[in-house]
C-alpha positions in Angstrom: -30.0 34.7 33.9 -26.7 36.5 33.2 -26.6 40.0 34.6 -25.2 42.5 32.1 -21.5 43.5 32.5 -19.7 46.3 30.9 -16.0 47.4 30.5 -13.7 49.3 28.3 -12.0 46.6 26.1 -9.2 48.9 24.8 -6.4 50.6 26.9 -7.6 53.7 28.8 -5.4 56.0 26.6 -6.1 58.7 24.1 -6.5 57.1 20.7 -8.5 57.3 17.5 -11.1 54.8 18.7 -12.1 53.0 21.9 -14.3 49.9 22.3 -16.7 49.3 25.1 -18.0 45.8 25.6 -21.2 44.6 27.2 -22.5 41.0 27.7 -25.6 39.6 29.4 -29.3 39.1 29.0 -30.2 42.8 29.2 -27.4 44.3 27.1 -29.7 45.2 24.1 -32.3 46.8 26.3 -29.6 48.8 28.3 -27.8 50.1 25.2 -31.2 51.0 23.6 -31.9 53.3 26.6 -28.8 55.5 25.6 -28.7 54.9 21.9 -30.4 57.0 19.2 -32.3 53.9 18.0 -33.6 50.7 19.5 -31.2 47.7 19.2 -33.4 44.7 18.3 -31.3 42.4 16.2 -33.0 40.3 13.5 -29.7 38.6 12.6 -27.0 37.0 14.6 -24.6 39.9 14.0 -25.6 43.4 13.0 -24.0 46.9 12.7 -25.8 49.9 14.1 -24.8 53.6 13.5 -26.0 56.4 15.7 -25.4 58.6 18.8 -25.0 57.8 22.5 -27.1 60.3 24.6 -27.8 61.0 28.2 -31.4 62.2 28.1 -31.3 65.2 25.7 -27.5 65.5 25.7 -25.5 63.8 22.9 -22.3 62.2 24.2 -20.7 60.8 21.1 -21.2 59.5 17.6 -20.7 55.7 17.6 -20.9 52.3 15.9 -22.6 49.5 17.8 -22.0 45.9 17.0 -24.7 43.5 18.3 -24.2 39.7 18.7 -27.1 37.4 19.5 -26.3 34.4 21.7 -24.7 32.1 21.1 -22.9 33.9 18.3 -20.6 36.0 20.5 -17.4 35.5 22.2 -19.1 35.0 25.6 -22.0 32.9 24.2 -24.4 35.5 25.5 -26.1 38.5 23.9 -23.4 41.1 23.5 -22.8 44.6 22.2 -19.5 46.3 21.4 -19.7 50.1 21.2 -17.0 51.8 19.1 -16.6 55.4 20.1 -14.0 58.1 19.7 -10.9 57.4 21.7 -11.1 60.1 24.3 -10.8 58.6 27.8 -13.3 61.3 29.0 -15.9 60.1 26.4 -15.3 56.3 27.0 -15.6 56.7 30.8 -18.7 58.8 30.4 -20.3 56.1 28.2 -19.4 53.3 30.6 -20.8 55.3 33.6 -24.0 55.9 31.6 -24.4 52.2 30.9 -23.9 51.4 34.5 -26.5 54.0 35.5 -29.0 52.2 33.2 -28.5 48.8 34.6 -25.2 47.3 33.7 -22.5 46.3 36.2 -18.8 46.9 35.9 -17.0 43.7 34.8 -14.3 42.2 37.0 -10.9 41.0 35.7 -11.3 38.4 33.0 -15.1 38.1 33.4 -15.8 38.1 29.7 -13.4 35.3 29.1 -14.7 33.6 32.2 -18.2 33.6 30.8 -17.0 32.3 27.4 -15.4 29.4 29.4 -18.5 28.8 31.6 -20.7 28.9 28.5 -18.6 26.3 26.7 -17.3 28.6 24.0 -13.7 27.9 25.0 -11.9 25.4 27.3 -9.5 26.5 30.1 -6.4 26.0 28.0 -7.9 28.3 25.3 -8.8 30.8 28.0 -5.3 30.9 29.4 -4.0 31.4 25.9 -6.0 34.7 25.6 -4.0 36.1 28.5 -0.8 34.7 27.2 -1.3 36.4 23.8 -1.9 39.7 25.5 1.3 39.4 27.5 3.4 37.9 24.6 6.7 39.8 24.1 8.1 37.7 21.2 6.7 36.3 18.0 7.5 32.8 19.2 5.5 33.2 22.4 2.6 34.7 20.4 2.6 31.8 18.0 2.6 29.2 20.8 -0.3 30.9 22.4 -2.2 31.1 19.1 -2.0 27.4 18.7 -3.6 27.0 22.2 -6.3 29.6 21.4 -7.3 27.7 18.3 -7.8 24.6 20.3 -4.9 22.6 18.8 -3.2 22.1 22.2 -6.4 20.8 23.8 -7.1 18.5 20.8 -3.6 17.0 21.3 -4.7 15.9 24.8 -8.3 14.9 24.3 -7.5 11.4 22.9 -5.3 10.8 26.0 -8.1 11.8 28.3 -10.5 9.5 26.5 -8.0 6.6 26.8 -7.8 7.1 30.6 -11.6 7.3 30.7 -11.9 4.1 28.7 -9.6 2.0 30.8 -11.2 3.4 34.0 -14.8 2.7 32.8 -13.9 -0.9 31.9 -12.4 -1.5 35.3 -15.5 0.0 37.0 -17.9 -2.2 34.9 -15.9 -5.3 35.9 -16.1 -4.3 39.6 -19.8 -3.3 39.5 -21.1 -6.1 37.2 -19.0 -9.2 37.7 -21.9 -11.4 36.8 -21.9 -10.4 33.1 -19.7 -12.8 31.3 -19.8 -11.1 27.9 -18.0 -8.0 29.3 -14.3 -7.9 28.6 -12.3 -8.5 31.8 -9.6 -5.9 32.3 -6.5 -7.8 33.4 -3.7 -6.2 35.3 -1.4 -6.9 32.4 -3.7 -4.8 30.2 -3.7 -2.0 32.8 0.1 -2.0 32.8 0.3 -1.9 29.0 -2.4 0.8 28.5 -1.2 3.1 31.4 2.4 2.6 30.2 1.5 3.8 26.7 -0.4 6.8 28.1 2.6 7.7 30.3 4.9 7.8 27.4 2.7 10.2 25.6 2.2 12.4 28.6 6.0 12.4 29.4 6.6 13.5 25.8 4.1 16.4 26.3 5.9 17.4 29.5 9.3 17.5 27.8 7.9 19.6 24.9 6.1 21.9 27.3 9.2 22.5 29.5 11.2 23.4 26.4 8.5 25.7 25.1 7.9 27.4 28.4 11.1 29.4 28.2 9.8 30.9 25.0 6.6 32.0 26.7 7.9 32.9 30.2 11.5 33.9 29.3 14.6 33.4 31.3 15.9 35.2 34.4 19.7 35.6 34.2 21.8 37.0 37.0 25.3 38.4 36.2 27.4 38.0 39.3 31.1 38.1 40.4 33.5 40.1 42.4 33.7 43.9 42.0 35.2 45.4 38.8 35.2 42.3 36.6 33.0 43.9 34.0 29.5 42.7 34.9 27.9 46.1 34.0 29.7 46.2 30.7 28.5 42.7 29.8 24.9 43.7 30.6 25.3 46.8 28.3 26.7 44.7 25.5 23.9 42.1 25.7 21.1 44.6 25.7 22.9 46.8 23.3 22.4 49.9 25.4 24.5 51.8 28.0 22.0 51.3 30.8 24.4 50.3 33.6 27.0 52.8 34.8 30.5 51.6 34.0 33.6 53.0 35.9 37.0 51.6 37.0 35.9 52.2 40.6 35.1 48.9 42.4 31.6 48.9 43.9 30.0 51.3 41.4 26.9 49.1 41.1 25.1 49.3 44.4 21.6 48.1 43.3 20.2 45.7 40.8 20.3 47.0 37.3 17.9 45.2 34.9 17.7 44.9 31.2 16.1 42.7 28.5 17.2 41.2 25.3 15.7 38.6 22.8 17.8 35.5 22.3 16.4 33.4 19.4 12.8 34.3 20.4 13.5 33.7 24.1 12.8 36.9 26.3 15.9 37.2 28.6 15.7 39.3 31.6 19.1 40.3 32.9 20.1 41.3 36.5 23.4 43.1 36.8 24.3 42.7 40.5 26.5 44.4 43.0 30.0 42.9 43.2 30.3 40.2 45.8 32.8 41.0 48.6 33.1 41.8 52.2 32.2 45.5 52.8 31.8 47.9 55.7 29.6 50.2 53.5 26.0 49.8 54.6 24.5 50.6 51.2 26.9 48.3 49.4 26.1 45.5 51.8 22.4 45.9 51.0 23.3 45.6 47.3 25.3 42.5 48.0 22.3 40.9 49.8 20.1 41.7 46.7 22.8 40.0 44.6 22.4 36.9 46.6 18.6 37.0 46.2 19.0 37.5 42.4 21.1 34.3 42.3 18.3 32.4 44.1 15.6 33.6 41.8 17.4 33.2 38.5 17.1 30.4 35.9 20.8 30.9 35.0 23.8 32.6 36.6 26.6 34.1 34.6 29.6 34.0 37.0 32.1 36.6 35.7 35.8 36.3 36.5 38.8 38.2 35.2 42.5 37.5 34.6 43.0 36.9 38.3 41.0 33.6 38.0 38.3 31.9 40.0 37.5 32.9 43.6 36.3 29.5 45.1 34.6 31.2 48.1 32.4 33.3 45.8 31.9 30.4 43.4 30.3 28.4 46.2 27.4 30.8 46.0 26.5 29.7 42.5 27.9 26.2 42.0 24.5 24.5 42.9 22.6 26.7 40.3 22.6 26.3 36.6 25.5 28.6 35.7 28.2 29.6 33.2 31.7 30.7 34.3 33.0 33.3 31.8 36.3 35.2 31.8 36.0 38.8 30.9 38.9 41.1 29.8 40.2 38.3 27.6 43.0 40.5 26.3 44.6 40.5 29.7 44.7 36.7 30.0 48.1 35.3 28.9 47.5 31.5 29.1 44.1 30.6 27.8 42.5 27.2 28.4 40.5 25.9 25.5 37.8 24.6 27.9 37.1 28.1 29.3 34.9 30.9 27.8 36.7 34.1 27.1 35.0 37.4 26.2 35.9 41.1 26.1 32.9 43.3 26.9 35.1 46.4 26.3 35.7 45.2 22.7 32.1 44.2 22.3 33.2 40.6 21.9 30.4 38.7 23.8 29.5 36.1 21.1 31.1 33.2 23.0 28.9 33.9 26.0 25.8 34.2 23.9 26.6 30.8 22.3 27.1 29.2 25.7 23.8 30.5 27.0 22.1 28.9 24.0 23.9 25.7 24.6 23.3 25.5 28.4 19.6 26.5 28.1 19.0 24.4 24.9 17.9 27.5 22.9 17.8 26.8 19.2 15.4 27.5 16.4 11.9 26.8 17.9 9.7 24.5 15.9 6.3 26.0 17.0 3.8 23.3 17.8 1.0 22.8 20.3 2.3 22.5 23.8 1.2 22.7 27.5 3.7 25.2 28.7 2.6 27.0 31.8 3.1 26.0 35.4 -0.5 24.9 36.0 -0.7 22.8 32.9 2.7 21.1 33.4 2.0 20.4 37.0 -1.3 18.6 36.1 0.5 16.6 33.4 3.1 15.5 35.9 0.3 14.6 38.4 -1.4 12.5 35.7 1.9 10.7 34.8 2.7 10.1 38.5 -0.8 8.7 39.3 -0.7 6.3 36.3 2.8 5.1 37.2 1.5 4.4 40.7 -1.3 2.3 39.1 1.2 0.4 37.1 3.3 -0.4 40.2 0.2 -1.5 42.1 -0.8 -3.8 39.2 2.7 -5.2 39.0 2.6 -5.8 42.8 -0.7 -7.7 42.3 -2.8 -5.3 44.3 -6.6 -5.6 44.2 -8.1 -4.2 41.0 -10.2 -1.7 42.9 -7.1 -0.3 44.6 -5.4 0.1 41.2 -8.4 2.0 39.8 -8.1 4.6 42.6 -4.8 6.0 41.1 -6.3 5.9 37.6 -9.3 7.9 38.9 -6.9 10.5 40.3 -5.3 10.7 36.9 -8.6 11.1 35.2 -9.7 14.0 37.5 -6.4 15.8 36.9 -7.0 15.3 33.1 -10.4 17.0 33.5 -8.8 19.8 35.5 -6.2 20.4 32.8 -8.8 21.4 30.1 -11.3 22.8 32.6 -14.0 20.2 32.6 -14.0 19.8 36.4 -14.8 22.3 39.2 -15.5 25.1 36.8 -16.6 27.6 39.5 -13.6 27.0 41.6 -11.2 27.6 38.7 -12.9 30.7 37.5 -11.8 33.0 40.4 -8.2 31.8 40.4 -7.5 31.8 36.7 -9.5 34.7 35.4 -8.5 37.1 38.2 -5.1 37.4 36.4 -6.8 38.8 33.3 -7.2 42.5 32.6 -10.7 44.2 32.8 -12.5 44.0 29.5 -11.2 40.5 28.7 
């Protein structure tokens, strides 16, 4: 039996309408207690018009949509109440439903129930949250492919191929007396696992590339004081957010800004100038600059006409970085291999082009991909385990030892789409969702 949960499914803000969602075995009975008519659906989906009341007091005029299991998002009996968008009214209705037997839903509990009831797999469930958090059209389109099941469908034949070779090995081990069963040779294991690895490694490459469109890039702008870091940030985000003066050390704290680069959300950090300083506040800002370097995906190391400071460059040389010379009009002898810009003259196109080149940002061909950390980590585990099985087979290890690594790969494949350890995954994954989803 599924206890009935309730939550506001729209933002808690004043709006024209608000939606309150219920799901569970008693949702029709609970809503009927506070609705002007009994909700007893005769069809899978019905629309009901009436009033929500608390005893003799009318709360609001609403439309209630009823869904009979399994014809709902969660796969359970469900009701969605569309009321006027006053936060006072919405909260009053939610409280009234709780008083009559419902329980407040936890983060992501509706999506969790849809997953547990087999309406969606784990990749589709994660896509719901990704769509909610999408900041670009490209990231939304990637998430929509996963929500429709296209990403999972891409992987299911691979999972079945792993299951097939594993089951054949297990049959050979458990029933050696049956001569009509195909014997799985180590040569076949090497060929089959090698073919699977190629497909998985291709999925990993595509996912890593697509991930920056979903998660975005963290880009730190660093350099010594007064080289024009703040001006560069202002030009890239097309807003005068950072204070710009000729006084060295103006930027004391991290200034952040965002811009969209060919569909990739880029989050910029304008940092305090790197130098030795006796100013306590400035030193704190410099320490934050060093932290920003560590946390960034890309570092823009800004220099001016005075050239490269090797001591400062040591802080970024081991990170993915771009060295760019600002104040290009002051540079007399230019090197064709270097990147020159002038933030003052709004000439930052060479820098933008170099970011695209270094981070491989082009026109995204949107196609299904596994592009979050959990999914990519499991794909890498599958690939690694299968490669271990290949090496064991090449080294003529016993067939039952070879099968251990293939079993590890198969369990990771089940974890990827959520067919393994459902209860353990629910708490971790769905706690990241908002209430009402």
